[in-house]
N, C-alpha and C positions, 0 to 999 in steps of 0.2 A: 928824233927816233926814240929816244929814252922816255920822252913824255908821254908818248903814245902807249909804250908798253906798261908804264905806270897806270895810265888811265885804264887800260884794259884789265890789269891786275885789280884796281880798284873796284871796277865793275863786277868782277867776279865775287870779291868781298861783300858787296852789296847783294849779289844772289845768295850767297852762304848766308848772311844774316836775314835775308827775306825768309828763307826756308826755316830757319829757326823761330822766327817771330809769326810766320804763318802755320806751321806745323805740317807743311807739306810742300811737294816740288809742284804740284800742279796750282796751288793757291799762289805760292810764289812767281810763278811763270805768269799768271794772270795780270798780276801786279806791274809786271816789265813787258805785257804784251806779247811774251813768248811761248813758244810750247812747252809742255812739260818736259819732252825730251832734251830740247835746248839747254834748259836750266840743269837737267841732270847731267848732260855731257859736260857742261862748264865746271859742275861740282867736282865730277869724277876725275878731270883733268887736274882740277886744284888738289884733290887728294893724291893723284900720282906726282905731281910736282913737288908735294910737302913731304911724300913717302908716308903718310898714314891715312886711315879712313876718318873723316869728320862725323859721318853719320852711320849709324846701325841700321841697315835697310832690311833687317829680316822680320820685323814687324809691320804691319799695315802703314804706320805712320813713323817716319823716320825720328830716330832719336840720337842725340849727340852721343858720341863715344867721349871716353875720357879727355882725349887728344883734342876733339871738337870743343868741350866745354873750355878747355886751357886756351884754345885757339879764340874762341868767341870773348873769353875775358881779356886776351892781349888785344884784340881789335877794339874793343870798347874802352880799356884803360889807356891805349896809346893815343886814341883822339884820331885814329885813322879814317873815320868816317865822317869827318868835318870837310 
């Protein structure tokens, strides 16, 4: 059970990093063969679980909030993506 939860969490982290790297939810979705809304929903759920916004969605392209930048650095430096 816990392995499944960890795998699901890691998948959402991959979605988060893909949005950052691709610069949009729709481009990240294409990378995973998902709809834009599916990626957006997963990121929103992650933000709700974390208790803060990762992206500022007020502009056409999502930009990282300060919390999003810290989260990205933590993920990269922790080696979580290995």
